[in-house]
N, C-alpha and C positions, 0 to 999 in steps of 0.2 A: 580320535574324534572327541573323547571325553575331555581331553585337555582343552580343546576349543570351547566346549561348554563351560568348563570351569573359568577360563579367562573371560568369556563373555559375561558370565554372571557376576564375578567378583569385581569387574570394572564397569558394570552397567550403571551403578549409581553415580559414579563420577562422570561417566559419559553423558548421562542425561542432564546432570547439573550444568555441565559445560555447554552442551548443545541446546539447552532450553532457550538460550538467546538465539533468535532467528536471524542473526546477521554475523558476518565474519568481521572480527575486530581488525582494525588497522591502527598500529601504534608507531610512534616515532622511533628513530634509531638513536637510543641513548647510550650506545656503547662507548661514546667519547666522554661520558661523565664517570670519572674514576671513583673508587671507594675512598681514596685519600681526600678527594675534593669534597665529597658529601660529608665525610667525617669532620673536616676542617670547618665546613659551613653549618654543621649540626643539623643536617637534613638526612642523615643516613637512615633514620627510622622510617621516613616516608619512602625512600627508595627500596628499603627492604621489603616493602609490601608488594613490589612488582613481581615477586615470585608467584603470586596468585595467578598470573597469566601463563605459567609454564605449561600447563596441560591444555590450554586453549588453542584453537586453530587461528593463530595470530599472523597477520601479514605485517612485516616490518617495512615501513615507508621511508623513502629517501627525501620526502618533502621537508622543508624548513619547519621548525617547531618552537614552541615555548612551553616550558614546564614551570609551573608556579608551585614551588615546594615549601610547605610549612616546616618550621624548625621543630626539633624533637619536643614532644610533650610528655613529661614524666608521668602525668596522670592517666595516660592512655597506654595500655599494654599492647604491644604488637601481636602477642600470642592470642589475646582476646579478640583483636580486630580480625586476625586471619581466620578465626573460627566462624566468621560471617562473610564468606567469599563474595556474595552478591553485593554487600555493602562496600566491601573493599574495592571491587571493580568500579562501582559507581563513583566512589570517592576519587579514585585515581583519574578516571576519565574526566571528572569535573575540574581537574587541575592541569589539563593538557589542552593546548591549542595547536592543531595540526595544519600546516600550510602557511603559517605566518610567524614571523619573528617580531614580537612586540617590542616597542621602544618605550618602556615606562620611565626611562631616564630623560625623556624629552616630551613631557606631557604639558599641553597647553589647554587647560579646561577639562571638564569631565567627559568621559567617553565610555562606551560599552563594547564588549566583545563576547562571543559565544564560545564555550568550551567544547571539547570533543564529546562530552556527555550531553550536550544540548542546552546547558543552562547559561544564563546571562550573568556576566560579571561587570559590576560598575566600578570604575576607577575615578577617584576624585581627590583633590588636595584640600585638606582641612588644617588651617593654622600652620601652613608650611610643611605638613606631614602628608605623605601619599598613602592612600588607603585603596585596597581592592576589596570590595564589599566592606566587611567590618575588620578585615585583617590589615595590619600595618605592613607596608612594604619596607623590608630591611635592606635588601639589595635589589634595585630596580632592573638591573640588566647585567648579566655575565655571559659573554659569548663562550660557548663550548664547541668542541669539534663535532663533526657530522652535521654542521649547519644548523645548530640549535642555540637557544637562549635559555638561561636559567634565571628565574626570579625567586628570591627568597622572601618568605612571609613569616610573620610571627604567629600565625594561626591558620587553620583550615579555612578555605573560602566559604564552605557550607558546613553547618554543624553535623557531626557524626552521631547518629542515633543508634546505639547498640545496647541491648539488654544483656547483661553478663550472666546468661543462663547456659547451662551445659547442653550441648547437643548430643543426642544418643550416638551419632556416628563418630564422635570424638572421645567417647568414653573409653578409658583405659581398662583393659581386662587383666585379670590376674595372670601372671606369667606362666604358671604351671597348670592352669585350668584347661580342660579338654572340651572340644566342641564337635558337634555333628552338623553338617551343612547339607540341606536338601536343595539341590541345584536344578531348576527347571531347564529343559532343553531349549534350543533356539526355536523350535517349532512351537513350544508353549508360549513364548513371547510373541511370535509372529501371528498367532491366532487373534491377538488383540490389535494388530496393526491394520489400519484401513487400507483398502486396495489402492485407491487413487487419491482420495481426499476424505477427511473426516477427523474424528477425535481419537488420539492415541493416548491411553491413560498413563503410560510411562513417560510422557512428556511433562508430567507434573512431578517435580523433584521430591516434594514432601511425601506424596503417595508412593513413589518408587522406593524411597528410603524406608518407609514403614513396611512395605511388602518384603523387602530384602531382609530386614532385621528379623522378621517373623519366619524366616527360613533357617535361622540359626538356633540350635539347641545346645544348652550348656552341659552336655555329657557326651561321652564317646559311645555311640550306639553301633552295633553290628547287626546286619540283617538276620543272621541265623539266631540271634539271641532275642529278637523282638517277638513279643507274644501278641496273639490276636486280641484286639481290644485295648492294647496298651496305650496310655495317654501320657503325653509329655507337654511341657510348657516351652514356648519359644522365648527368645530374648525380648521380644516385644510384648509378651504377656498373653499371647494367643495359644489356644490348645490345638494339638495335632493328635488325632486318633488313628492308630495303625490297625489295619485289617489284614488278616492273613487267611489264605485258603491253601489248598493243595498245590496250586500253581503260581499264585501271585501274592505280592505284598504291596499294599497301597497305603498312602497317607492322606487322610481326609477324602478318600475316594479316588485319588490320583495314583495310577499305577507307578510303582518304583521299578526302575531298570534293575534287572537282577545283577548282583555283584557289588562288593564294597570297593572303595578306592581309599585305602588308608594313607594318611599324611601325618606329619609330625604334630602331636597333640590333638589328633582328631581323625575324623572319617568323613568322606564325601559320598553322597548318594544322589542319583539322578532321577528326577520325577518328570512325568509327561505333561503336567499342568502347573501353572503358577498358582500357588496356594493363596487362599483368602481373596481371590478376585473372581467376581461373578458379574453378570449382566446388570443386575440392579445397582450394585455398587459403582460400576463404571458409568451408568446413567446419571446417578447423583453427582458423581465427580465431574461429569461433563457439564452439568448445569452450573456448577460453581467455577468452571474453568473454560468458558467460551473463548477466551483469548488464546487457548492452545489448539483450537481446531483449525486444521488446514483447509483451504478453500478449493472449490473447483476452478479450473482455468477458464477464464471468460475471453471470448473473442470480441464481445460487444459490451459496452459501447467503445471502450478504449483498451485494446489488447495490451499495450505497453504500460498501462496504469491500472493494475489489478485492484489496489485499494480504492481508487477513485471509482472504478466500475462497480465494485460490490457495494460501496457506500451509496452510490447513485441509485442502484436497483433497490436497496433497502429503504431509502428515503421515498422513492417513487411509490412504494406500497402504502405510504401513510398520507392521509389527506392534508395534514397540517404542514406539509413541506412541498406544496405545489409550486411555490414561487422559486425556492432555491433549486429545485430540480429543473425547472424550465430555464433558469439562468445558466445552470451548469451544462445543460444539454447543448447550448450554442457557444459556450466559452471554450477557448483553446487552452484548457488547463493541463491536458495530458503531458506535454513536455516538461511542465513545471512540477507536477505531482506524479512522477512516474514510479513504477514499482510498488514497494510497500514500506511500512514503517512511518506512519503519519498519525497526527491527531487533528480532528476536524471539529471546530466549534460551529454548530449548525444553527442559524437563526430560524425561528418559526415563521409561518405566514404572517402572524400578527406583527412580528418585528418589522417585516418589509412594509406592511400596510401602514404601520405607524409613521413611516417616512414618506408615505404617499406613493409607494412603488407597486401597489397592487395592480395597476393598469399599465405599468411600464412594459415596453416591448420585450420579447424574449431575448433579444440580442443586446439589451441595455448594458449588461456587464460582460460582454464578450471580448472586449479589447481595451487597451489603454488604461485609463484610470478605473474603468469599470472592472477590468480583469484584476487590477491591484486590490480592489475591494474584496473579491473572492479569495485571492491569495493570502490576504491578511486574516483569514479564518482557518488557515492550515499551519501546523507546526511540525517540523521534522522531528520524528521520534514518537514512539508509542507511549502515551502518558496514561497513568492511572490516577484515580482520585487521591491516592496517598502522595502523589507528586505535587499536587496543587496546595502546597503549604502557604501560609500567610506570608506575603512579602516576596514570594518567588516570582521571577520574571522569565519569559520565554520570547524568543525571536520568531516572528512569523515568516512564512515564505515570501511575503511582500515586504520584508525588512522593516517591520514595525515591532514594537515591544509590547507584549502583553503583561499586565500587572495583575497578580493574583491577590485577592482579599478573601481570607477564610476566617469567618467568625460565626457568631451565634445565629446570625440571620442568613447563613448559607455561604456558598462559594460564589464569588463574583470575578469575572474576567473583565478588567476595566470597569465599565458601567453596566455590563450585561450580567444577569444572574443565570447560573446554571440551573435549569429546571429538571434535567434528567442527566444522570452521569454514567460513564463507563458503558456505553453501547458498543460492544466489541464487534468489529468487522472481521470475523474469523481471527487469524493470527497476523492480520495485515496492519491493523491499526485500531484506533479508538475514536468514537464520536461522543461529543458532549452537546446536548441541546440547550440553547441559550435564548433569552427573551428579547435581545436587541441585536441590531447589526453593528458590528465593531467598526470604530474609527470614522464613522460618518454620522452626520445629522442632516436636518432639512436644509441647512444653509451650505453644507459642504458636499452635496451630492454631485456625482459626475454629470457633466453637461450631456444632454441628449442631442446628438448631432444630426441635423436634417440634411446637411450638405456634405458632399464628398469632393475633395480637390483631386483632379486628375494630374497625371505626370506632365501634361502639356500646359498646365496652368489654368485650364478651364474648370469651371465648377458645374457640377450636375446636381439637380435637386432629387432627393430620394423620394419616391412615391410608392404607394402600396397598390397591389393589383386587386381588381374587383373579383370576387369569387363567383358572381352571377353573370351570365352572358346577356348582352344587350339584345333587346327585341328589334326585329327588322321593321322599319316604319311601314304603315299600311300602304302608302303610295308606291312603295318598292316591292310589295309582296306579290303583285300581279305579274306573273311571268310573261304574259302576252305583250307587255309593254317593252320588253327587252329587245334590243336591236341585235341582228345577227352580226356578231363581232367579226367573223371571218369575212363576210361580204363587205362590211364597213371598212375593214382594214385593207381589203383588196381595192375598193373603189378609191380610197384616199391614199394609196401607196405612192410615195414620191421617192422611193429608194433610187439612187443614181445607178445608171447602167443596166436597168432591168426593163424589158418590154414584154408585156403579157398579151398574147394573141389568142384568137378564138379557138385554135386547135390545141390549146393548153401547152404548146411548146414554149420553151423559155430561151430567149435570146439574151445572152449575157456578154457584156463588155467589161474589160478589166478596168476597175476603178482607179482613180488617180491616187487614192490613199492605199496604204498597205493593208488596211482591214477589209476583208471580204464582206460584201453586203449580204443580207439575208435573202434567201430564195423563197418566193411565195408562189403558191399554186392556186388555181381557180377551182372551186367545187363544181361537180358535174351533176349534183342532185336534181336540179330543175330539168336539165336536158333528158335525163333518164326517166324522170316521171312523165314528161311529155310523150316520149316514145312509147312508154308502157300504156298510157291512156289511149293512144291511137292504134293499138294493135287490133287487127280485124277479128280475131277470135276471142276477144275479151267478153266474158259473160256478165250477167247481172250481179253476180257475187263478187265481181272484181278479180276473177281468177282466169287463167289461160289454161285450157285443157292440155294435159301432157301429150295426148295423141296428136294434136295439131302441131306441137313443137317437133315431135319425132318425124312426122310426115314432111314437115318443112325441111 
């Protein structure tokens, strides 16, 4: 059992860093690109970075692909790059196109495409030279096995921003130095795990790394030699105070499981709590990492679109988003924005009213061009403010391109200014509030259709139903003026083959047609009333005594 605890703790930091991405990676099958080929093309440095995915839960796809590989850069150290795994993964994904074999050798005019990382690449020819973003295309197309294409560039498509500072998890320790590790049990970690949904502090890699480092002590301690009140420093600079009584040994109040586990150059001890973690610290961490919080599962409004559902409910609680919520409510967006992992640029009510859409019907953006207007406010992928760099472009779900301008006057998406940034919808995605509706103006608004064309070619006019019931005219309100419909129908009956006689018997003849006629009967109310009024024992109260009926 202790072995399980050791493995859990020692691999926990790596596990969290890998799984902090809330999606499963899908990468192309590049097994057909040999080391000799990458060496001859001077792109082996780029492909050596792919080792960063070895510990990830990666799905290898058989789809066609294009890899845009930059040539080796002597100014960039692969060792330094690999010390920043998140940056490496982002860089690699920004140079992969999955599901398409690009033909840069046959370019006629400028065009754009989106990478696996979600960024937009612009290809254009300048003075006879082909460029992808600012990188010169050296080899526009090289077919490789496994159904892929290799494109060689002279530089990276997007700049790599790495500060060459040492990371504490990569610090090399002295070979003969001895350590003691206090390892929390599985139960200690599970105490901080939400039952169904909520915030798990160890989903924050930096916090997890700090906690783990502060469980390492740079000396070989044994339980029998530890004194009551003894204080030691961790590798992270925190203090651990040991307390001993007749029965227990504890570290900062957390009981230590009795017994040492000696290993080469050190010792392992097991504690029942995670040290340096408490409710107050987790609360502060939660406020800074709302994007790590898992959401409750919603069945309403759209079960298959959790991001859209939670975003809708969050916006519905704010008065300044009444227009976008009523448009979303009737739009068939769920099939297009299903699941999670989106960014939503949300126009305020003032943005819609500026276009004269304050009184537009709720279904104005529910289909066709109107639906495209809504889709052009969604981007696939969870964006942060740090991703909105000046000059960056993103492709919307409506297949339009967003241009980012990031300057001293704020961040603009096309001509709309971001007025509030990074509103996290749990770990499902991000919202950015903007002051204009994207891609439309007063002259390019979708047409408001009053007519609907049916399948048979006819046209129907759409009308609205009145909410108030019409009043009955005064001349019809007097019930005494109504004719007895049964008697009127009887007297005017002209149904073929039916003769109505005084004894209410029905004489029926088979009609010539195959449809049987309706059978109508004569009411006997008047005859019964006449017989009742002529009864000899009828008293003044209009009653017939029961005794007279029995005698009779």
